[in-house]
DSSP file (Angstrom, degrees, kcal/mol; ACC not computed):
  #  RESIDUE AA STRUCTURE BP1 BP2  ACC     N-H-->O    O-->H-N    N-H-->O    O-->H-N    TCO  KAPPA ALPHA  PHI   PSI    X-CA   Y-CA   Z-CA
    1    1 A R     >        0   0    0      0, 0.0     4,-2.5     0, 0.0     5,-0.2   0.000 360.0 360.0 360.0 -39.5   70.0  -39.0  -13.4
    2    2 A I  H  >  +     0   0    0      2,-0.2     4,-2.9     1,-0.2     5,-0.2   0.920 360.0  51.1 -63.2 -43.2   70.1  -41.7  -10.8
    3    3 A A  H  > S+     0   0    0      2,-0.2     4,-2.6     1,-0.2    -1,-0.2   0.921 110.9  47.9 -61.4 -44.4   72.3  -39.5   -8.6
    4    4 A I  H  > S+     0   0    0      2,-0.2     4,-1.7     1,-0.2    -1,-0.2   0.923 112.7  49.0 -62.1 -44.2   69.9  -36.6   -8.8
    5    5 A F  H  X S+     0   0    0     -4,-2.5     4,-1.5     1,-0.2    -2,-0.2   0.932 113.6  45.8 -60.3 -46.9   67.0  -38.9   -8.0
    6    6 A Q  H  X S+     0   0    0     -4,-2.9     4,-2.9     1,-0.2     8,-0.3   0.865 108.6  56.1 -67.5 -35.0   68.7  -40.3   -5.0
    7    7 A L  H  < S+     0   0    0     -4,-2.6    -1,-0.2    -5,-0.2    -2,-0.2   0.858 108.8  49.4 -62.0 -33.5   69.8  -36.9   -3.8
    8    8 A T  H  < S+     0   0    0     -4,-1.7    -1,-0.2    -5,-0.2    -2,-0.2   0.850 126.8  20.2 -73.4 -35.0   66.2  -35.9   -3.8
    9    9 A F  H  < S+     0   0    0     -4,-1.5     2,-0.6    -5,-0.1    -2,-0.2   0.641 106.6  72.7-116.0 -17.0   64.9  -38.8   -1.9
   10   10 A E     X  -     0   0    0     -4,-2.9     4,-1.7    -5,-0.2     5,-0.1  -0.901  51.5-162.0-114.5 120.6   67.6  -40.6    0.1
   11   11 A E  H  > S+     0   0    0     -2,-0.6     4,-2.3     1,-0.2     5,-0.2   0.865  92.7  57.6 -64.0 -38.1   69.1  -39.1    3.2
   12   12 A D  H  > S+     0   0    0      1,-0.2     4,-2.2     2,-0.2    -1,-0.2   0.905 106.6  49.2 -60.3 -40.8   72.2  -41.4    3.1
   13   13 A M  H  > S+     0   0    0     -7,-0.2     4,-2.7     2,-0.2     5,-0.2   0.895 108.4  53.2 -66.9 -39.8   73.0  -40.1   -0.4
   14   14 A K  H  X S+     0   0    0     -4,-1.7     4,-2.6    -8,-0.3    -1,-0.2   0.919 109.6  49.3 -59.5 -43.6   72.6  -36.5    0.8
   15   15 A Y  H  X S+     0   0    0     -4,-2.3     4,-2.5     2,-0.2    -2,-0.2   0.928 111.7  48.3 -62.0 -45.6   75.1  -37.1    3.6
   16   16 A I  H  X S+     0   0    0     -4,-2.2     4,-2.6     2,-0.2     5,-0.2   0.930 113.6  46.2 -62.0 -47.0   77.6  -38.8    1.2
   17   17 A V  H  X S+     0   0    0     -4,-2.7     4,-2.7     1,-0.2    -1,-0.2   0.906 113.1  49.6 -64.8 -42.0   77.4  -36.0   -1.3
   18   18 A N  H  X S+     0   0    0     -4,-2.6     4,-2.5    -5,-0.2    -1,-0.2   0.904 112.1  48.8 -62.7 -41.0   77.7  -33.3    1.4
   19   19 A Y  H  X S+     0   0    0     -4,-2.5     4,-2.5     2,-0.2    -2,-0.2   0.938 113.4  45.7 -64.2 -47.8   80.7  -35.0    2.9
   20   20 A I  H  X S+     0   0    0     -4,-2.6     4,-2.4     1,-0.2    -2,-0.2   0.913 113.5  50.5 -62.3 -42.8   82.5  -35.4   -0.5
   21   21 A S  H  X S+     0   0    0     -4,-2.7     4,-2.7    -5,-0.2    -2,-0.2   0.930 111.1  47.6 -61.0 -46.3   81.7  -31.8   -1.3
   22   22 A E  H  X S+     0   0    0     -4,-2.5     4,-2.4     1,-0.2    -2,-0.2   0.911 112.1  49.3 -64.2 -42.5   83.0  -30.5    2.0
   23   23 A E  H  X S+     0   0    0     -4,-2.5     4,-1.9     2,-0.2    -1,-0.2   0.906 112.4  48.7 -62.4 -41.1   86.2  -32.5    1.6
   24   24 A S  H  X S+     0   0    0     -4,-2.4     4,-2.7     2,-0.2     5,-0.2   0.918 110.5  50.5 -64.7 -43.7   86.7  -31.3   -1.9
   25   25 A I  H  X S+     0   0    0     -4,-2.7     4,-2.9     1,-0.2    -2,-0.2   0.911 109.0  52.0 -61.7 -42.5   86.2  -27.7   -0.8
   26   26 A L  H  X S+     0   0    0     -4,-2.4     4,-1.9     2,-0.2    -1,-0.2   0.900 111.9  46.1 -61.5 -40.8   88.7  -28.1    2.0
   27   27 A R  H  X S+     0   0    0     -4,-1.9     4,-1.9     2,-0.2    -2,-0.2   0.924 115.2  45.0 -69.0 -44.4   91.3  -29.4   -0.4
   28   28 A I  H  X S+     0   0    0     -4,-2.7     4,-2.6     1,-0.2    -2,-0.2   0.906 110.5  55.8 -65.4 -40.1   90.7  -26.7   -3.1
   29   29 A D  H  X S+     0   0    0     -4,-2.9     4,-2.7    -5,-0.2    -1,-0.2   0.907 106.8  50.0 -56.6 -43.8   90.7  -24.1   -0.3
   30   30 A R  H  X S+     0   0    0     -4,-1.9     4,-2.6     2,-0.2    -1,-0.2   0.904 109.7  51.1 -63.5 -41.9   94.2  -25.2    0.8
   31   31 A L  H  X S+     0   0    0     -4,-1.9     4,-2.2     2,-0.2    -2,-0.2   0.908 111.6  47.2 -61.6 -42.8   95.4  -25.0   -2.8
   32   32 A V  H  X S+     0   0    0     -4,-2.6     4,-2.3     2,-0.2    -2,-0.2   0.930 112.0  49.9 -65.6 -44.6   94.1  -21.5   -3.2
   33   33 A K  H  X S+     0   0    0     -4,-2.7     4,-2.7     1,-0.2    -2,-0.2   0.909 110.8  50.1 -59.9 -42.1   95.6  -20.5    0.1
   34   34 A D  H  X S+     0   0    0     -4,-2.6     4,-2.0     1,-0.2    -1,-0.2   0.905 110.1  50.5 -62.5 -40.9   99.0  -21.9   -0.9
   35   35 A G  H  <>S+     0   0    0     -4,-2.2     5,-2.3     2,-0.2     6,-1.5   0.872 111.0  48.6 -64.5 -37.5   98.8  -20.1   -4.2
   36   36 A I  H ><5S+     0   0    0     -4,-2.3     3,-1.3     4,-0.2    -2,-0.2   0.936 111.6  49.3 -65.8 -46.8   98.1  -16.8   -2.4
   37   37 A A  H 3<5S+     0   0    0     -4,-2.7    -2,-0.2     1,-0.3    -1,-0.2   0.843 110.7  50.5 -62.5 -33.3  101.0  -17.4    0.0
   38   38 A A  T 3<5S-     0   0    0     -4,-2.0    -1,-0.3    -5,-0.2    -2,-0.2   0.505 115.8-115.6 -82.9  -3.7  103.3  -18.1   -2.9
   39   39 A G  T < 5S+     0   0    0     -3,-1.3    -3,-0.2    -4,-0.3    52,-0.1   0.598  87.0 114.6  80.5  10.5  102.2  -14.9   -4.6
   40   40 A E  S   <S+     0   0    0     -5,-2.3    51,-0.9    -6,-0.2     2,-0.3   0.771  75.8  39.4 -82.9 -27.4  100.7  -16.8   -7.6
   41   41 A F  B    S-A   90   0A   0     -6,-1.5    49,-0.2    49,-0.2    -2,-0.2  -0.898  86.9-115.8-119.7 149.4   97.1  -15.7   -6.8
   42   42 A K        -     0   0    0     47,-2.7     2,-0.3    -2,-0.3    -6,-0.1  -0.488  53.5 -79.6 -75.5 157.5   95.9  -12.4   -5.6
   43   43 A P        +     0   0    0      0, 0.0     2,-0.3     0, 0.0    -1,-0.1  -0.412  69.0 152.9 -62.9 120.4   94.3  -12.4   -2.1
   44   44 A V        -     0   0    0     -2,-0.3     2,-1.1   -12,-0.1     3,-0.1  -0.880  59.8 -80.9-136.8 169.2   90.8  -13.7   -2.4
   45   45 A D     >  -     0   0    0     -2,-0.3     4,-2.5     1,-0.2     5,-0.2  -0.668  45.3-162.3 -72.4 103.2   88.3  -15.4   -0.1
   46   46 A S  H  > S+     0   0    0     -2,-1.1     4,-2.5     1,-0.2    -1,-0.2   0.837  84.9  53.1 -64.1 -35.1   89.8  -18.9   -0.6
   47   47 A R  H  > S+     0   0    0      2,-0.2     4,-2.4     1,-0.2    -1,-0.2   0.921 111.3  46.4 -65.4 -43.3   86.7  -20.7    0.8
   48   48 A M  H  > S+     0   0    0      2,-0.2     4,-2.6     1,-0.2    -2,-0.2   0.914 112.6  50.1 -65.4 -42.6   84.5  -18.8   -1.7
   49   49 A A  H  X S+     0   0    0     -4,-2.5     4,-2.4     1,-0.2    -2,-0.2   0.915 112.0  48.1 -61.5 -42.9   86.9  -19.5   -4.6
   50   50 A A  H  X S+     0   0    0     -4,-2.5     4,-2.4     2,-0.2    -2,-0.2   0.911 112.2  48.7 -64.0 -43.1   87.0  -23.2   -3.7
   51   51 A T  H  X S+     0   0    0     -4,-2.4     4,-2.2     2,-0.2    -2,-0.2   0.910 112.8  47.9 -63.9 -42.9   83.2  -23.4   -3.4
   52   52 A M  H  X S+     0   0    0     -4,-2.6     4,-2.4     2,-0.2    -2,-0.2   0.914 111.5  49.5 -65.9 -42.8   82.7  -21.7   -6.8
   53   53 A L  H  X S+     0   0    0     -4,-2.4     4,-2.4     1,-0.2    -2,-0.2   0.919 111.6  48.7 -64.1 -43.1   85.3  -23.9   -8.5
   54   54 A L  H  X S+     0   0    0     -4,-2.4     4,-1.8     1,-0.2     5,-0.2   0.911 111.0  51.2 -62.2 -41.4   83.6  -27.0   -7.2
   55   55 A A  H  X S+     0   0    0     -4,-2.2     4,-2.3     1,-0.2     5,-0.2   0.916 110.6  48.3 -62.0 -43.2   80.2  -25.8   -8.3
   56   56 A I  H  X S+     0   0    0     -4,-2.4     4,-1.2     1,-0.2    -1,-0.2   0.926 113.1  47.9 -62.2 -44.5   81.5  -25.0  -11.8
   57   57 A C  H  < S+     0   0    0     -4,-2.4    -1,-0.2     1,-0.2    -2,-0.2   0.758 119.1  37.9 -72.1 -24.6   83.1  -28.4  -12.1
   58   58 A T  H  X S+     0   0    0     -4,-1.8     4,-1.4    -5,-0.2    -1,-0.2   0.740 108.1  60.6 -98.6 -25.5   80.1  -30.4  -10.8
   59   59 A T  H  X S+     0   0    0     -4,-2.3     4,-2.9    -5,-0.2     5,-0.2   0.906  97.5  58.2 -70.4 -41.5   77.2  -28.5  -12.4
   60   60 A L  H  X S+     0   0    0     -4,-1.2     4,-2.4    -5,-0.2     5,-0.2   0.925 107.9  44.3 -58.6 -48.7   78.3  -29.0  -16.0
   61   61 A P  H  > S+     0   0    0      0, 0.0     4,-2.3     0, 0.0    -1,-0.2   0.912 115.4  48.7 -64.0 -39.6   78.2  -32.8  -15.9
   62   62 A F  H  X S+     0   0    0     -4,-1.4     4,-2.4     2,-0.2     5,-0.2   0.929 112.1  49.0 -63.3 -44.3   74.9  -32.9  -14.0
   63   63 A Q  H  X S+     0   0    0     -4,-2.9     4,-2.2     1,-0.2     6,-0.2   0.924 111.4  48.9 -61.9 -44.9   73.3  -30.4  -16.4
   64   64 A A  H  X>S+     0   0    0     -4,-2.4     5,-1.4    -5,-0.2     4,-0.8   0.901 111.7  49.9 -61.9 -41.1   74.5  -32.4  -19.5
   65   65 A A  H  <5S+     0   0    0     -4,-2.3     3,-0.3     1,-0.2    -1,-0.2   0.903 113.1  45.7 -65.7 -40.7   73.1  -35.6  -17.9
   66   66 A L  H  <5S+     0   0    0     -4,-2.4    -1,-0.2     1,-0.2    -2,-0.2   0.859 118.2  41.3 -70.8 -35.2   69.7  -34.1  -17.2
   67   67 A Q  H  <5S-     0   0    0     -4,-2.2    -1,-0.2    -5,-0.2    -2,-0.2   0.451 101.4-130.5 -93.8  -0.5   69.3  -32.4  -20.6
   68   68 A Q  T  <5 +     0   0    0     -4,-0.8    -3,-0.2    -3,-0.3    -4,-0.1   0.831  53.0 154.6  54.0  35.7   70.7  -35.4  -22.5
   69   69 A Q      < -     0   0    0     -5,-1.4    -1,-0.2    -6,-0.2     2,-0.2  -0.664  54.4 -98.4 -89.5 147.4   73.0  -33.0  -24.4
   70   70 A P        -     0   0    0      0, 0.0     2,-0.3     0, 0.0    -1,-0.1  -0.467  41.6-126.5 -62.9 133.9   76.2  -34.3  -25.9
   71   71 A V        -     0   0    0     -2,-0.2     3,-0.1     1,-0.1   -11,-0.0  -0.650  20.2-120.3 -84.1 136.2   79.0  -33.5  -23.5
   72   72 A R        -     0   0    0     -2,-0.3     5,-0.1     1,-0.2    -1,-0.1  -0.288  51.3 -70.5 -65.9 160.5   82.0  -31.6  -24.9
   73   73 A P     >  -     0   0    0      0, 0.0     4,-2.1     0, 0.0     3,-0.4  -0.269  44.8-123.8 -54.8 138.8   85.4  -33.4  -24.7
   74   74 A T  H  > S+     0   0    0      1,-0.2     4,-2.8     2,-0.2     5,-0.2   0.869 110.1  54.0 -53.7 -42.6   86.5  -33.5  -21.1
   75   75 A R  H  > S+     0   0    0      1,-0.2     4,-2.7     2,-0.2    -1,-0.2   0.898 107.5  50.8 -62.3 -40.5   89.8  -31.7  -21.9
   76   76 A E  H  > S+     0   0    0     -3,-0.4     4,-2.2     2,-0.2    -1,-0.2   0.919 112.2  46.4 -63.6 -43.8   87.9  -28.8  -23.6
   77   77 A I  H  X S+     0   0    0     -4,-2.1     4,-2.6     2,-0.2     5,-0.2   0.933 113.6  48.9 -63.6 -46.1   85.7  -28.4  -20.6
   78   78 A A  H  X S+     0   0    0     -4,-2.8     4,-2.6     1,-0.2    -2,-0.2   0.907 111.3  49.9 -61.4 -42.7   88.7  -28.5  -18.2
   79   79 A D  H  X S+     0   0    0     -4,-2.7     4,-2.6    -5,-0.2    -1,-0.2   0.914 112.5  46.7 -63.2 -42.4   90.6  -26.0  -20.2
   80   80 A K  H  X S+     0   0    0     -4,-2.2     4,-2.8     2,-0.2     5,-0.3   0.910 112.8  48.6 -67.9 -42.7   87.7  -23.6  -20.3
   81   81 A I  H  X S+     0   0    0     -4,-2.6     4,-2.8     2,-0.2     5,-0.3   0.938 113.5  48.1 -61.5 -45.7   87.0  -23.9  -16.6
   82   82 A T  H  X S+     0   0    0     -4,-2.6     4,-3.0    -5,-0.2     5,-0.4   0.930 113.1  47.7 -60.2 -46.8   90.7  -23.4  -15.8
   83   83 A E  H  X S+     0   0    0     -4,-2.6     4,-2.0    -5,-0.2    -2,-0.2   0.942 115.5  43.5 -61.1 -49.2   90.9  -20.4  -18.1
   84   84 A L  H  X S+     0   0    0     -4,-2.8     4,-0.5     2,-0.2    -2,-0.2   0.915 121.2  39.8 -65.1 -43.1   87.8  -18.7  -16.8
   85   85 A F  H >X S+     0   0    0     -4,-2.8     3,-0.9    -5,-0.3     4,-0.6   0.953 117.6  46.0 -71.7 -49.7   88.6  -19.4  -13.2
   86   86 A Y  H >X S+     0   0    0     -4,-3.0     4,-2.0    -5,-0.3     3,-1.1   0.859 105.2  59.1 -66.8 -37.3   92.3  -18.7  -13.2
   87   87 A E  H 3< S+     0   0    0     -4,-2.0    -1,-0.3    -5,-0.4    -2,-0.2   0.768 104.0  55.8 -63.0 -22.7   92.1  -15.5  -15.2
   88   88 A G  H << S+     0   0    0     -3,-0.9    -1,-0.3    -4,-0.5    -2,-0.2   0.695 118.5  28.3 -82.9 -18.9   90.0  -14.2  -12.4
   89   89 A I  H << S+     0   0    0     -3,-1.1   -47,-2.7    -4,-0.6    -2,-0.2   0.486  92.6 106.6-120.4  -5.5   92.5  -14.8   -9.6
   90   90 A R  B  <   A   41   0A   0     -4,-2.0   -49,-0.2   -49,-0.2   -50,-0.1  -0.496 360.0 360.0 -76.9 144.7   95.8  -14.6  -11.2
   91   91 A K              0   0    0    -51,-0.9    -1,-0.1    -2,-0.2   -50,-0.1   0.465 360.0 360.0 -68.7 360.0   98.0  -11.6  -10.6
């Protein structure tokens, strides 16, 4: 909740979150490109795939925090995200 509040009102926090997001997208993008080059993934827009994966991984915790819902076990969430995402890009 504090992070959401600060994102709304503090420019420094917006800069930090944007920087972290961009760095994360670049790293995930490289992983997807490597997977495509190795023949493990079908050809997709790697930047879009990276952006979508980051959004999925960051939205769930924020949503749970805002709605005060019990968060499912981290491993369960990670497994489901992996399954949903990977099944969409695997050959």
